[in-house]
TORKOL-4160 file (C-alpha; in steps of 0.2 Angstrom, whole numbers, padded with zeros to 4 digits, m for minus):
466
<pt num="1" X="0055" Y="m0243" Z="0059"/>
<pt num="2" X="0062" Y="m0240" Z="0043"/>
<pt num="3" X="0055" Y="m0246" Z="0026"/>
<pt num="4" X="0069" Y="m0257" Z="0017"/>
<pt num="5" X="0072" Y="m0254" Z="m0002"/>
<pt num="6" X="0079" Y="m0270" Z="m0010"/>
<pt num="7" X="0097" Y="m0269" Z="m0017"/>
<pt num="8" X="0098" Y="m0264" Z="m0035"/>
<pt num="9" X="0081" Y="m0257" Z="m0035"/>
<pt num="10" X="0087" Y="m0244" Z="m0046"/>
<pt num="11" X="0091" Y="m0253" Z="m0061"/>
<pt num="12" X="0075" Y="m0265" Z="m0060"/>
<pt num="13" X="0063" Y="m0250" Z="m0055"/>
<pt num="14" X="0069" Y="m0239" Z="m0068"/>
<pt num="15" X="0067" Y="m0253" Z="m0082"/>
<pt num="16" X="0050" Y="m0258" Z="m0076"/>
<pt num="17" X="0044" Y="m0241" Z="m0074"/>
<pt num="18" X="0050" Y="m0234" Z="m0090"/>
<pt num="19" X="0042" Y="m0249" Z="m0098"/>
<pt num="20" X="0025" Y="m0242" Z="m0091"/>
<pt num="21" X="0026" Y="m0225" Z="m0092"/>
<pt num="22" X="0028" Y="m0207" Z="m0110"/>
<pt num="23" X="0017" Y="m0193" Z="m0108"/>
<pt num="24" X="m0001" Y="m0189" Z="m0100"/>
<pt num="25" X="m0006" Y="m0183" Z="m0116"/>
<pt num="26" X="m0023" Y="m0192" Z="m0115"/>
<pt num="27" X="m0030" Y="m0181" Z="m0103"/>
<pt num="28" X="m0022" Y="m0165" Z="m0109"/>
<pt num="29" X="m0032" Y="m0169" Z="m0126"/>
<pt num="30" X="m0048" Y="m0170" Z="m0117"/>
<pt num="31" X="m0045" Y="m0153" Z="m0109"/>
<pt num="32" X="m0040" Y="m0145" Z="m0125"/>
<pt num="33" X="m0056" Y="m0152" Z="m0134"/>
<pt num="34" X="m0066" Y="m0149" Z="m0118"/>
<pt num="35" X="m0073" Y="m0167" Z="m0119"/>
<pt num="36" X="m0081" Y="m0175" Z="m0104"/>
<pt num="37" X="m0069" Y="m0188" Z="m0096"/>
<pt num="38" X="m0076" Y="m0205" Z="m0094"/>
<pt num="39" X="m0087" Y="m0208" Z="m0077"/>
<pt num="40" X="m0081" Y="m0223" Z="m0066"/>
<pt num="41" X="m0092" Y="m0238" Z="m0066"/>
<pt num="42" X="m0101" Y="m0247" Z="m0051"/>
<pt num="43" X="m0092" Y="m0262" Z="m0046"/>
<pt num="44" X="m0105" Y="m0277" Z="m0043"/>
<pt num="45" X="m0119" Y="m0265" Z="m0039"/>
<pt num="46" X="m0109" Y="m0256" Z="m0025"/>
<pt num="47" X="m0110" Y="m0238" Z="m0027"/>
<pt num="48" X="m0094" Y="m0229" Z="m0027"/>
<pt num="49" X="m0090" Y="m0212" Z="m0017"/>
<pt num="50" X="m0093" Y="m0198" Z="m0028"/>
<pt num="51" X="m0086" Y="m0184" Z="m0018"/>
<pt num="52" X="m0067" Y="m0185" Z="m0015"/>
<pt num="53" X="m0054" Y="m0176" Z="m0006"/>
<pt num="54" X="m0038" Y="m0168" Z="m0014"/>
<pt num="55" X="m0026" Y="m0162" Z="0000"/>
<pt num="56" X="m0012" Y="m0150" Z="m0005"/>
<pt num="57" X="0001" Y="m0140" Z="0003"/>
<pt num="58" X="0012" Y="m0125" Z="m0001"/>
<pt num="59" X="0012" Y="m0106" Z="m0005"/>
<pt num="60" X="m0005" Y="m0097" Z="m0008"/>
<pt num="61" X="m0002" Y="m0096" Z="m0027"/>
<pt num="62" X="0002" Y="m0113" Z="m0028"/>
<pt num="63" X="m0013" Y="m0119" Z="m0020"/>
<pt num="64" X="m0024" Y="m0107" Z="m0029"/>
<pt num="65" X="m0016" Y="m0115" Z="m0046"/>
<pt num="66" X="m0022" Y="m0132" Z="m0039"/>
<pt num="67" X="m0039" Y="m0125" Z="m0034"/>
<pt num="68" X="m0041" Y="m0120" Z="m0053"/>
<pt num="69" X="m0036" Y="m0138" Z="m0060"/>
<pt num="70" X="m0048" Y="m0145" Z="m0048"/>
<pt num="71" X="m0062" Y="m0134" Z="m0055"/>
<pt num="72" X="m0056" Y="m0140" Z="m0073"/>
<pt num="73" X="m0057" Y="m0158" Z="m0069"/>
<pt num="74" X="m0074" Y="m0156" Z="m0060"/>
<pt num="75" X="m0082" Y="m0148" Z="m0075"/>
<pt num="76" X="m0076" Y="m0162" Z="m0086"/>
<pt num="77" X="m0079" Y="m0177" Z="m0076"/>
<pt num="78" X="m0096" Y="m0184" Z="m0072"/>
<pt num="79" X="m0102" Y="m0193" Z="m0058"/>
<pt num="80" X="m0088" Y="m0188" Z="m0046"/>
<pt num="81" X="m0082" Y="m0173" Z="m0039"/>
<pt num="82" X="m0066" Y="m0167" Z="m0029"/>
<pt num="83" X="m0065" Y="m0155" Z="m0015"/>
<pt num="84" X="m0048" Y="m0146" Z="m0011"/>
<pt num="85" X="m0041" Y="m0146" Z="0006"/>
<pt num="86" X="m0027" Y="m0133" Z="0006"/>
<pt num="87" X="m0012" Y="m0132" Z="0020"/>
<pt num="88" X="0000" Y="m0120" Z="0022"/>
<pt num="89" X="0015" Y="m0133" Z="0024"/>
<pt num="90" X="0018" Y="m0152" Z="0022"/>
<pt num="91" X="0019" Y="m0153" Z="0042"/>
<pt num="92" X="0002" Y="m0147" Z="0043"/>
<pt num="93" X="m0005" Y="m0158" Z="0031"/>
<pt num="94" X="0005" Y="m0173" Z="0038"/>
<pt num="95" X="0001" Y="m0168" Z="0056"/>
<pt num="96" X="m0018" Y="m0169" Z="0052"/>
<pt num="97" X="m0016" Y="m0186" Z="0043"/>
<pt num="98" X="m0006" Y="m0194" Z="0058"/>
<pt num="99" X="m0018" Y="m0186" Z="0072"/>
<pt num="100" X="m0035" Y="m0190" Z="0063"/>
<pt num="101" X="m0029" Y="m0206" Z="0054"/>
<pt num="102" X="m0040" Y="m0200" Z="0039"/>
<pt num="103" X="m0031" Y="m0199" Z="0023"/>
<pt num="104" X="m0037" Y="m0189" Z="0009"/>
<pt num="105" X="m0041" Y="m0198" Z="m0008"/>
<pt num="106" X="m0028" Y="m0190" Z="m0017"/>
<pt num="107" X="m0014" Y="m0179" Z="m0008"/>
<pt num="108" X="0001" Y="m0170" Z="m0011"/>
<pt num="109" X="0017" Y="m0176" Z="m0001"/>
<pt num="110" X="0036" Y="m0176" Z="0002"/>
<pt num="111" X="0049" Y="m0189" Z="m0001"/>
<pt num="112" X="0052" Y="m0187" Z="0018"/>
<pt num="113" X="0035" Y="m0194" Z="0023"/>
<pt num="114" X="0035" Y="m0209" Z="0011"/>
<pt num="115" X="0044" Y="m0220" Z="0024"/>
<pt num="116" X="0029" Y="m0218" Z="0036"/>
<pt num="117" X="0015" Y="m0219" Z="0023"/>
<pt num="118" X="0022" Y="m0235" Z="0017"/>
<pt num="119" X="0025" Y="m0242" Z="0034"/>
<pt num="120" X="0007" Y="m0238" Z="0039"/>
<pt num="121" X="0000" Y="m0246" Z="0023"/>
<pt num="122" X="m0008" Y="m0230" Z="0018"/>
<pt num="123" X="m0004" Y="m0229" Z="m0001"/>
<pt num="124" X="m0011" Y="m0238" Z="m0017"/>
<pt num="125" X="0003" Y="m0239" Z="m0029"/>
<pt num="126" X="0000" Y="m0230" Z="m0044"/>
<pt num="127" X="0009" Y="m0238" Z="m0057"/>
<pt num="128" X="m0003" Y="m0251" Z="m0062"/>
<pt num="129" X="m0017" Y="m0237" Z="m0062"/>
<pt num="130" X="m0007" Y="m0227" Z="m0073"/>
<pt num="131" X="m0003" Y="m0242" Z="m0085"/>
<pt num="132" X="m0021" Y="m0246" Z="m0085"/>
<pt num="133" X="m0024" Y="m0228" Z="m0093"/>
<pt num="134" X="m0011" Y="m0228" Z="m0106"/>
<pt num="135" X="0001" Y="m0216" Z="m0096"/>
<pt num="136" X="0019" Y="m0219" Z="m0098"/>
<pt num="137" X="0034" Y="m0209" Z="m0091"/>
<pt num="138" X="0048" Y="m0214" Z="m0102"/>
<pt num="139" X="0060" Y="m0200" Z="m0103"/>
<pt num="140" X="0048" Y="m0186" Z="m0098"/>
<pt num="141" X="0051" Y="m0188" Z="m0080"/>
<pt num="142" X="0066" Y="m0187" Z="m0069"/>
<pt num="143" X="0075" Y="m0203" Z="m0066"/>
<pt num="144" X="0078" Y="m0197" Z="m0047"/>
<pt num="145" X="0059" Y="m0192" Z="m0045"/>
<pt num="146" X="0053" Y="m0209" Z="m0050"/>
<pt num="147" X="0066" Y="m0218" Z="m0039"/>
<pt num="148" X="0061" Y="m0207" Z="m0024"/>
<pt num="149" X="0044" Y="m0212" Z="m0024"/>
<pt num="150" X="0047" Y="m0230" Z="m0028"/>
<pt num="151" X="0050" Y="m0246" Z="m0016"/>
<pt num="152" X="0050" Y="m0264" Z="m0020"/>
<pt num="153" X="0049" Y="m0262" Z="m0039"/>
<pt num="154" X="0033" Y="m0252" Z="m0036"/>
<pt num="155" X="0029" Y="m0233" Z="m0041"/>
<pt num="156" X="0020" Y="m0228" Z="m0025"/>
<pt num="157" X="0016" Y="m0210" Z="m0030"/>
<pt num="158" X="0015" Y="m0199" Z="m0045"/>
<pt num="159" X="0032" Y="m0187" Z="m0046"/>
<pt num="160" X="0027" Y="m0169" Z="m0045"/>
<pt num="161" X="0041" Y="m0158" Z="m0041"/>
<pt num="162" X="0061" Y="m0160" Z="m0038"/>
<pt num="163" X="0069" Y="m0145" Z="m0032"/>
<pt num="164" X="0088" Y="m0146" Z="m0030"/>
<pt num="165" X="0098" Y="m0136" Z="m0018"/>
<pt num="166" X="0108" Y="m0123" Z="m0026"/>
<pt num="167" X="0116" Y="m0108" Z="m0021"/>
<pt num="168" X="0108" Y="m0090" Z="m0024"/>
<pt num="169" X="0120" Y="m0077" Z="m0025"/>
<pt num="170" X="0118" Y="m0058" Z="m0025"/>
<pt num="171" X="0126" Y="m0052" Z="m0044"/>
<pt num="172" X="0132" Y="m0036" Z="m0037"/>
<pt num="173" X="0143" Y="m0044" Z="m0024"/>
<pt num="174" X="0148" Y="m0060" Z="m0033"/>
<pt num="175" X="0151" Y="m0052" Z="m0051"/>
<pt num="176" X="0159" Y="m0064" Z="m0062"/>
<pt num="177" X="0162" Y="m0052" Z="m0076"/>
<pt num="178" X="0173" Y="m0040" Z="m0064"/>
<pt num="179" X="0182" Y="m0056" Z="m0057"/>
<pt num="180" X="0186" Y="m0062" Z="m0074"/>
<pt num="181" X="0193" Y="m0045" Z="m0078"/>
<pt num="182" X="0206" Y="m0046" Z="m0063"/>
<pt num="183" X="0210" Y="m0063" Z="m0070"/>
<pt num="184" X="0202" Y="m0073" Z="m0055"/>
<pt num="185" X="0195" Y="m0091" Z="m0058"/>
<pt num="186" X="0176" Y="m0091" Z="m0062"/>
<pt num="187" X="0164" Y="m0103" Z="m0068"/>
<pt num="188" X="0160" Y="m0105" Z="m0087"/>
<pt num="189" X="0146" Y="m0111" Z="m0097"/>
<pt num="190" X="0128" Y="m0109" Z="m0090"/>
<pt num="191" X="0133" Y="m0106" Z="m0073"/>
<pt num="192" X="0126" Y="m0123" Z="m0067"/>
<pt num="193" X="0143" Y="m0131" Z="m0060"/>
<pt num="194" X="0159" Y="m0123" Z="m0052"/>
<pt num="195" X="0173" Y="m0131" Z="m0042"/>
<pt num="196" X="0178" Y="m0127" Z="m0024"/>
<pt num="197" X="0192" Y="m0115" Z="m0029"/>
<pt num="198" X="0182" Y="m0104" Z="m0039"/>
<pt num="199" X="0168" Y="m0105" Z="m0025"/>
<pt num="200" X="0183" Y="m0099" Z="m0012"/>
<pt num="201" X="0188" Y="m0085" Z="m0023"/>
<pt num="202" X="0170" Y="m0079" Z="m0026"/>
<pt num="203" X="0168" Y="m0080" Z="m0006"/>
<pt num="204" X="0183" Y="m0069" Z="m0004"/>
<pt num="205" X="0178" Y="m0057" Z="m0017"/>
<pt num="206" X="0161" Y="m0054" Z="m0010"/>
<pt num="207" X="0166" Y="m0051" Z="0009"/>
<pt num="208" X="0169" Y="m0034" Z="0012"/>
<pt num="209" X="0168" Y="m0031" Z="0030"/>
<pt num="210" X="0172" Y="m0012" Z="0028"/>
<pt num="211" X="0155" Y="m0012" Z="0019"/>
<pt num="212" X="0147" Y="m0024" Z="0032"/>
<pt num="213" X="0145" Y="m0038" Z="0018"/>
<pt num="214" X="0147" Y="m0056" Z="0022"/>
<pt num="215" X="0150" Y="m0070" Z="0008"/>
<pt num="216" X="0140" Y="m0085" Z="0014"/>
<pt num="217" X="0130" Y="m0093" Z="0028"/>
<pt num="218" X="0125" Y="m0112" Z="0029"/>
<pt num="219" X="0114" Y="m0118" Z="0041"/>
<pt num="220" X="0122" Y="m0130" Z="0054"/>
<pt num="221" X="0111" Y="m0145" Z="0051"/>
<pt num="222" X="0112" Y="m0162" Z="0041"/>
<pt num="223" X="0102" Y="m0155" Z="0026"/>
<pt num="224" X="0113" Y="m0139" Z="0026"/>
<pt num="225" X="0131" Y="m0149" Z="0026"/>
<pt num="226" X="0126" Y="m0163" Z="0016"/>
<pt num="227" X="0129" Y="m0156" Z="m0002"/>
<pt num="228" X="0146" Y="m0152" Z="0004"/>
<pt num="229" X="0150" Y="m0168" Z="0011"/>
<pt num="230" X="0143" Y="m0178" Z="m0004"/>
<pt num="231" X="0152" Y="m0165" Z="m0016"/>
<pt num="232" X="0168" Y="m0169" Z="m0007"/>
<pt num="233" X="0167" Y="m0187" Z="m0009"/>
<pt num="234" X="0159" Y="m0192" Z="0008"/>
<pt num="235" X="0144" Y="m0199" Z="0014"/>
<pt num="236" X="0131" Y="m0193" Z="0025"/>
<pt num="237" X="0125" Y="m0209" Z="0032"/>
<pt num="238" X="0134" Y="m0226" Z="0034"/>
<pt num="239" X="0122" Y="m0235" Z="0023"/>
<pt num="240" X="0112" Y="m0229" Z="0008"/>
<pt num="241" X="0096" Y="m0239" Z="0012"/>
<pt num="242" X="0095" Y="m0244" Z="0030"/>
<pt num="243" X="0108" Y="m0233" Z="0040"/>
<pt num="244" X="0111" Y="m0235" Z="0058"/>
<pt num="245" X="0121" Y="m0219" Z="0060"/>
<pt num="246" X="0127" Y="m0204" Z="0052"/>
<pt num="247" X="0144" Y="m0206" Z="0043"/>
<pt num="248" X="0152" Y="m0189" Z="0047"/>
<pt num="249" X="0167" Y="m0197" Z="0055"/>
<pt num="250" X="0172" Y="m0208" Z="0041"/>
<pt num="251" X="0188" Y="m0203" Z="0032"/>
<pt num="252" X="0179" Y="m0196" Z="0016"/>
<pt num="253" X="0167" Y="m0186" Z="0025"/>
<pt num="254" X="0179" Y="m0178" Z="0038"/>
<pt num="255" X="0191" Y="m0173" Z="0024"/>
<pt num="256" X="0177" Y="m0165" Z="0015"/>
<pt num="257" X="0172" Y="m0157" Z="0031"/>
<pt num="258" X="0190" Y="m0151" Z="0034"/>
<pt num="259" X="0190" Y="m0142" Z="0018"/>
<pt num="260" X="0173" Y="m0133" Z="0018"/>
<pt num="261" X="0174" Y="m0128" Z="0036"/>
<pt num="262" X="0189" Y="m0118" Z="0031"/>
<pt num="263" X="0176" Y="m0105" Z="0023"/>
<pt num="264" X="0161" Y="m0110" Z="0033"/>
<pt num="265" X="0168" Y="m0106" Z="0049"/>
<pt num="266" X="0180" Y="m0090" Z="0044"/>
<pt num="267" X="0173" Y="m0075" Z="0053"/>
<pt num="268" X="0178" Y="m0064" Z="0038"/>
<pt num="269" X="0166" Y="m0073" Z="0027"/>
<pt num="270" X="0152" Y="m0078" Z="0037"/>
<pt num="271" X="0138" Y="m0070" Z="0049"/>
<pt num="272" X="0142" Y="m0070" Z="0066"/>
<pt num="273" X="0131" Y="m0075" Z="0080"/>
<pt num="274" X="0127" Y="m0057" Z="0085"/>
<pt num="275" X="0122" Y="m0054" Z="0067"/>
<pt num="276" X="0111" Y="m0069" Z="0066"/>
<pt num="277" X="0102" Y="m0064" Z="0082"/>
<pt num="278" X="0097" Y="m0047" Z="0074"/>
<pt num="279" X="0091" Y="m0054" Z="0058"/>
<pt num="280" X="0091" Y="m0072" Z="0049"/>
<pt num="281" X="0103" Y="m0075" Z="0034"/>
<pt num="282" X="0089" Y="m0074" Z="0021"/>
<pt num="283" X="0084" Y="m0056" Z="0029"/>
<pt num="284" X="0103" Y="m0051" Z="0027"/>
<pt num="285" X="0103" Y="m0058" Z="0009"/>
<pt num="286" X="0088" Y="m0048" Z="0005"/>
<pt num="287" X="0096" Y="m0032" Z="0012"/>
<pt num="288" X="0111" Y="m0035" Z="0000"/>
<pt num="289" X="0123" Y="m0039" Z="0014"/>
<pt num="290" X="0124" Y="m0058" Z="0011"/>
<pt num="291" X="0133" Y="m0064" Z="m0005"/>
<pt num="292" X="0128" Y="m0081" Z="m0006"/>
<pt num="293" X="0114" Y="m0093" Z="0002"/>
<pt num="294" X="0110" Y="m0111" Z="m0001"/>
<pt num="295" X="0090" Y="m0113" Z="m0005"/>
<pt num="296" X="0076" Y="m0120" Z="m0016"/>
<pt num="297" X="0066" Y="m0114" Z="m0030"/>
<pt num="298" X="0053" Y="m0109" Z="m0019"/>
<pt num="299" X="0063" Y="m0094" Z="m0014"/>
<pt num="300" X="0062" Y="m0086" Z="m0031"/>
<pt num="301" X="0045" Y="m0077" Z="m0030"/>
<pt num="302" X="0049" Y="m0069" Z="m0013"/>
<pt num="303" X="0066" Y="m0063" Z="m0019"/>
<pt num="304" X="0057" Y="m0057" Z="m0035"/>
<pt num="305" X="0048" Y="m0045" Z="m0024"/>
<pt num="306" X="0064" Y="m0037" Z="m0016"/>
<pt num="307" X="0066" Y="m0020" Z="m0024"/>
<pt num="308" X="0084" Y="m0018" Z="m0031"/>
<pt num="309" X="0089" Y="m0035" Z="m0026"/>
<pt num="310" X="0097" Y="m0042" Z="m0041"/>
<pt num="311" X="0102" Y="m0062" Z="m0039"/>
<pt num="312" X="0105" Y="m0077" Z="m0049"/>
<pt num="313" X="0107" Y="m0096" Z="m0045"/>
<pt num="314" X="0121" Y="m0107" Z="m0046"/>
<pt num="315" X="0124" Y="m0127" Z="m0043"/>
<pt num="316" X="0132" Y="m0132" Z="m0027"/>
<pt num="317" X="0152" Y="m0131" Z="m0028"/>
<pt num="318" X="0160" Y="m0147" Z="m0033"/>
<pt num="319" X="0176" Y="m0151" Z="m0021"/>
<pt num="320" X="0177" Y="m0168" Z="m0029"/>
<pt num="321" X="0160" Y="m0172" Z="m0038"/>
<pt num="322" X="0144" Y="m0162" Z="m0042"/>
<pt num="323" X="0131" Y="m0166" Z="m0028"/>
<pt num="324" X="0118" Y="m0159" Z="m0020"/>
<pt num="325" X="0102" Y="m0163" Z="m0010"/>
<pt num="326" X="0084" Y="m0160" Z="m0015"/>
<pt num="327" X="0065" Y="m0158" Z="m0010"/>
<pt num="328" X="0054" Y="m0170" Z="m0019"/>
<pt num="329" X="0037" Y="m0170" Z="m0020"/>
<pt num="330" X="0023" Y="m0182" Z="m0027"/>
<pt num="331" X="0005" Y="m0186" Z="m0028"/>
<pt num="332" X="m0001" Y="m0201" Z="m0020"/>
<pt num="333" X="m0019" Y="m0210" Z="m0019"/>
<pt num="334" X="m0026" Y="m0217" Z="m0004"/>
<pt num="335" X="m0026" Y="m0236" Z="0000"/>
<pt num="336" X="m0043" Y="m0233" Z="0007"/>
<pt num="337" X="m0051" Y="m0222" Z="m0005"/>
<pt num="338" X="m0069" Y="m0225" Z="m0009"/>
<pt num="339" X="m0067" Y="m0222" Z="m0027"/>
<pt num="340" X="m0051" Y="m0227" Z="m0034"/>
<pt num="341" X="m0055" Y="m0226" Z="m0052"/>
<pt num="342" X="m0060" Y="m0208" Z="m0051"/>
<pt num="343" X="m0044" Y="m0205" Z="m0039"/>
<pt num="344" X="m0033" Y="m0214" Z="m0053"/>
<pt num="345" X="m0043" Y="m0203" Z="m0067"/>
<pt num="346" X="m0039" Y="m0187" Z="m0057"/>
<pt num="347" X="m0021" Y="m0192" Z="m0055"/>
<pt num="348" X="m0019" Y="m0192" Z="m0073"/>
<pt num="349" X="m0028" Y="m0175" Z="m0075"/>
<pt num="350" X="m0015" Y="m0167" Z="m0063"/>
<pt num="351" X="m0001" Y="m0176" Z="m0071"/>
<pt num="352" X="m0003" Y="m0168" Z="m0089"/>
<pt num="353" X="0007" Y="m0156" Z="m0095"/>
<pt num="354" X="m0006" Y="m0144" Z="m0096"/>
<pt num="355" X="m0009" Y="m0144" Z="m0078"/>
<pt num="356" X="0010" Y="m0145" Z="m0072"/>
<pt num="357" X="0013" Y="m0129" Z="m0083"/>
<pt num="358" X="m0001" Y="m0121" Z="m0073"/>
<pt num="359" X="0008" Y="m0124" Z="m0056"/>
<pt num="360" X="0025" Y="m0121" Z="m0063"/>
<pt num="361" X="0020" Y="m0104" Z="m0069"/>
<pt num="362" X="0018" Y="m0099" Z="m0052"/>
<pt num="363" X="0038" Y="m0099" Z="m0049"/>
<pt num="364" X="0038" Y="m0111" Z="m0034"/>
<pt num="365" X="0040" Y="m0128" Z="m0043"/>
<pt num="366" X="0053" Y="m0136" Z="m0051"/>
<pt num="367" X="0043" Y="m0149" Z="m0062"/>
<pt num="368" X="0048" Y="m0168" Z="m0063"/>
<pt num="369" X="0039" Y="m0168" Z="m0080"/>
<pt num="370" X="0056" Y="m0162" Z="m0089"/>
<pt num="371" X="0046" Y="m0158" Z="m0104"/>
<pt num="372" X="0039" Y="m0143" Z="m0093"/>
<pt num="373" X="0055" Y="m0140" Z="m0084"/>
<pt num="374" X="0064" Y="m0136" Z="m0101"/>
<pt num="375" X="0049" Y="m0125" Z="m0106"/>
<pt num="376" X="0045" Y="m0106" Z="m0104"/>
<pt num="377" X="0033" Y="m0109" Z="m0091"/>
<pt num="378" X="0046" Y="m0115" Z="m0079"/>
<pt num="379" X="0062" Y="m0105" Z="m0085"/>
<pt num="380" X="0053" Y="m0089" Z="m0088"/>
<pt num="381" X="0064" Y="m0079" Z="m0098"/>
<pt num="382" X="0067" Y="m0061" Z="m0094"/>
<pt num="383" X="0064" Y="m0064" Z="m0075"/>
<pt num="384" X="0077" Y="m0068" Z="m0061"/>
<pt num="385" X="0085" Y="m0079" Z="m0061"/>
<pt num="386" X="0093" Y="m0077" Z="m0076"/>
<pt num="387" X="0101" Y="m0096" Z="m0075"/>
<pt num="388" X="0084" Y="m0105" Z="m0070"/>
<pt num="389" X="0091" Y="m0120" Z="m0080"/>
<pt num="390" X="0104" Y="m0122" Z="m0066"/>
<pt num="391" X="0089" Y="m0130" Z="m0057"/>
<pt num="392" X="0086" Y="m0143" Z="m0070"/>
<pt num="393" X="0105" Y="m0147" Z="m0072"/>
<pt num="394" X="0106" Y="m0149" Z="m0054"/>
<pt num="395" X="0094" Y="m0163" Z="m0054"/>
<pt num="396" X="0104" Y="m0176" Z="m0060"/>
<pt num="397" X="0118" Y="m0172" Z="m0046"/>
<pt num="398" X="0104" Y="m0175" Z="m0031"/>
<pt num="399" X="0110" Y="m0189" Z="m0020"/>
<pt num="400" X="0094" Y="m0197" Z="m0014"/>
<pt num="401" X="0095" Y="m0201" Z="0005"/>
<pt num="402" X="0088" Y="m0215" Z="0012"/>
<pt num="403" X="0069" Y="m0217" Z="0019"/>
<pt num="404" X="0069" Y="m0211" Z="0038"/>
<pt num="405" X="0053" Y="m0210" Z="0048"/>
<pt num="406" X="0058" Y="m0195" Z="0058"/>
<pt num="407" X="0071" Y="m0184" Z="0050"/>
<pt num="408" X="0065" Y="m0170" Z="0060"/>
<pt num="409" X="0071" Y="m0180" Z="0077"/>
<pt num="410" X="0087" Y="m0184" Z="0069"/>
<pt num="411" X="0092" Y="m0166" Z="0065"/>
<pt num="412" X="0086" Y="m0161" Z="0083"/>
<pt num="413" X="0098" Y="m0174" Z="0092"/>
<pt num="414" X="0113" Y="m0168" Z="0082"/>
<pt num="415" X="0108" Y="m0149" Z="0082"/>
<pt num="416" X="0120" Y="m0144" Z="0096"/>
<pt num="417" X="0136" Y="m0153" Z="0090"/>
<pt num="418" X="0133" Y="m0146" Z="0071"/>
<pt num="419" X="0130" Y="m0129" Z="0078"/>
<pt num="420" X="0148" Y="m0131" Z="0088"/>
<pt num="421" X="0155" Y="m0137" Z="0071"/>
<pt num="422" X="0152" Y="m0121" Z="0063"/>
<pt num="423" X="0151" Y="m0109" Z="0076"/>
<pt num="424" X="0163" Y="m0113" Z="0091"/>
<pt num="425" X="0177" Y="m0100" Z="0091"/>
<pt num="426" X="0190" Y="m0113" Z="0091"/>
<pt num="427" X="0187" Y="m0131" Z="0084"/>
<pt num="428" X="0200" Y="m0142" Z="0093"/>
<pt num="429" X="0196" Y="m0159" Z="0088"/>
<pt num="430" X="0186" Y="m0162" Z="0072"/>
<pt num="431" X="0188" Y="m0181" Z="0074"/>
<pt num="432" X="0180" Y="m0182" Z="0091"/>
<pt num="433" X="0166" Y="m0171" Z="0087"/>
<pt num="434" X="0161" Y="m0180" Z="0071"/>
<pt num="435" X="0162" Y="m0197" Z="0080"/>
<pt num="436" X="0150" Y="m0188" Z="0094"/>
<pt num="437" X="0138" Y="m0183" Z="0079"/>
<pt num="438" X="0139" Y="m0200" Z="0073"/>
<pt num="439" X="0134" Y="m0208" Z="0090"/>
<pt num="440" X="0122" Y="m0196" Z="0095"/>
<pt num="441" X="0113" Y="m0200" Z="0077"/>
<pt num="442" X="0110" Y="m0218" Z="0083"/>
<pt num="443" X="0098" Y="m0214" Z="0097"/>
<pt num="444" X="0086" Y="m0210" Z="0081"/>
<pt num="445" X="0092" Y="m0223" Z="0068"/>
<pt num="446" X="0098" Y="m0237" Z="0078"/>
<pt num="447" X="0090" Y="m0236" Z="0096"/>
<pt num="448" X="0089" Y="m0255" Z="0098"/>
<pt num="449" X="0107" Y="m0257" Z="0093"/>
<pt num="450" X="0114" Y="m0243" Z="0105"/>
<pt num="451" X="0103" Y="m0250" Z="0118"/>
<pt num="452" X="0112" Y="m0266" Z="0117"/>
<pt num="453" X="0129" Y="m0260" Z="0116"/>
<pt num="454" X="0125" Y="m0250" Z="0134"/>
<pt num="455" X="0118" Y="m0264" Z="0141"/>
<pt num="456" X="0133" Y="m0275" Z="0137"/>
<pt num="457" X="0145" Y="m0262" Z="0143"/>
<pt num="458" X="0136" Y="m0260" Z="0159"/>
<pt num="459" X="0137" Y="m0278" Z="0161"/>
<pt num="460" X="0156" Y="m0279" Z="0159"/>
<pt num="461" X="0158" Y="m0264" Z="0170"/>
<pt num="462" X="0149" Y="m0275" Z="0184"/>
<pt num="463" X="0158" Y="m0289" Z="0180"/>
<pt num="464" X="0175" Y="m0282" Z="0183"/>
<pt num="465" X="0170" Y="m0272" Z="0198"/>
<pt num="466" X="0176" Y="m0279" Z="0216"/>
């Protein structure tokens, strides 16, 4: 099942939510003054739940930051207390929710899980809760993050993070200053955008087989290829809201793939199967043997720990336009919370710029709160990457995917064909391969339609047989 978004939702929704939402200054002020946060009232004599749960996932440092914010809230808020439930990954958190059927009062989630959560009616929309508390978004929050957590003109969850996929590059292998001295085309400005020609020239410059270095590795996955397809003017899905298949075989998508595969399949520029069996692409990058690798902000802290590694970030290359994909996270309130008032108050506390700065300072999060995203807490001047602003600039180029119940299964059914596209020694018929990929995707995106077509075809074959 897929959750359907209304056509034109973007215009209406942004208008409605913008009319609601400006800063979370109210609770930030409470924290600064160390004043008590108002307690929830009992309704009609029915006691409210005084112990609530807050579930998060992420790296250890991020979870520790959330724990410190929970402690602050509990010290200021009388009558209710939150307990932190900590998970190492979103898969672990969502697996627990799916298996147990128990939803934490407030919890961190990914845009990938919104379809299922909404379909199961597990969420309490937060827009009215925030409006009641005088919280407005205005221009403070990324428009894309608001859209990502909205449906049917309602804001389902509070945006937290919006991390676009960018290219991490080794500045010793991709040396733009040296390239400019050789009169090679290089990107200009804040290194947040470059075209495909500049990307190809950088790949050629960085790949030095005699020294054992390669230019780039892209995962053979929908997520890995999507920025190049979108950037080439194509579409990943045949419908942006309720897709019934992938759209790799469409003219625009196939044209984009034809261009980018000249680089991604070039054995001089990419890692071989043998090299990938020895080490992952990330490990080759850490060793200074791979010049460029796509990734998200959460790579930054671990790359900073690699001795001698000099790296920076730049937006995905534009073939016809600037485009990328993104990891988007939000904070949701359970529809079954035993204390919706306290849950909403806690949400406001976590959405304050003071709180967001605390989490962003750990280096993993690209805040959906643009005020914090443009602050030193996120940009962290003096620390790699030098051009952290590239993350913020790339936000506006994110193409939001449709809500799909099981993205992991979709990736699985097309995995072999995508592997063939990027690694087969000879690629003889791209048109046939992309058509096969689209057809394979229907087993997840349109199983009923595919079954009907197969039944009709079998009936026709039976009627034609002697």
